N, C-alpha and C positions, 0 to 999 in steps of 0.2 A: 279373736281367733282362738281356736280350741285345739289342744293337743291331748289325746287320750293315750293311756298306756294300759297294757294288760300283759299277763305272763302265763305261761304254761310250763311249769317245771316238773321234771320227772324224778329229780333227786333233790337233796338239800344242799348240794355243793355250790349252787349259785344263789341261794335264797337271800342271804344277807346283802350280797352285792346288788341283786335285782331290786330289793326294797330301797336301797340308797339311790340307785340309778333312777328309779321311778320318781322319787322325790325331786331329784335334780332335773329330770326331764319336765316335770310339772312346772318348774320355774321358768322354762323357756317361753311359756305363753305370755308372760309379762313383758317380753321384749318387743318393742314396736317394729323391729325388723321382720317379724313373722308375717308372711304374706298369704298364708292359707291354712285351713284346718288339716290336721294329719293325725294318724294313729301310729303308735309304736308297739309292736308285739315282741316280747322277749321270751324265748323258749328253748327247750332242749330237745334233742332228737335221740332216740334209743341208741345205745352203743356208741355214743359220740360225746366226749367230755366238753365240747365247746358250747358257748352260748351263741345262739342264733338270734338275729334281730331282723325284723321286717319293719320298714317305714313306708306307710301308705299315704299318698297325697291324693286329693280329689282331682288335681290337675297335674299334667306331666311337668316334670322338673328337669333341670339340666343334670348331667351325670356328675357324680362325686367319686373321686378316686377311692378305690377299694370296695365300692359297692357294686353289686350285680343288679341288672335290671335296666329298664323297667319291665315289669310284667304287668299285664292288664288283668285286673280283678274287678268284681262287681263294685267295690268301693272306690276304685280309681286306678292308680298306678303304684306298684309296689317295688321297692328296692330291698335287697337283703345282703346280709354280711354275717360272718361268723367271727367270734372272738375267743381266744384261748387264754394264754397267760398274760394278758394285758391288765394293768391296774384299772379299777373302775373309773377313775378320773379320765383315763385315756379313752375308754369305751364311750363315756358320756360325751367327750369332745367329738368323737367320730359320729355319734348319733346326732349331735347338734349340727354338724356339717350337713348331714342328710336332711334333717328337719328344716333347716334354713336354706336348702338348695333353691336356686332361682327358678321361678316359674317360666315355662316356655310359652 
C-alpha cells in the first residue's frame, strides 16, 4: 500500500512541523493494518494561521471524529480537518486515524 504526502505552505510558520509530520506519515505505509492507498495534503490558506489537512482515499471510508467529509474528487474520497495549537505528535495521531479509517 502507498501513502503519499505533499504540502503547499504560504508561510514558514508550519515548515518544520510539516517536514517532521511527513516523515512520520511515511512510516504508516509499513503497518500491515493499512488497507488501501491514500494521499495526505498539508496546506495553509491565506489569512488563516491553521494547518489544513486533506486525506484522500480511492475508496470510501468510515467517518472519523473531527474530520469533515467525505467529498468526492477525481482521486476518490477526501476528508479534511484543520489544526491550530496542537503539538505535531497529536496532529500525526489524528492523521493516522484518518489514514487507517475502515473501508466501507
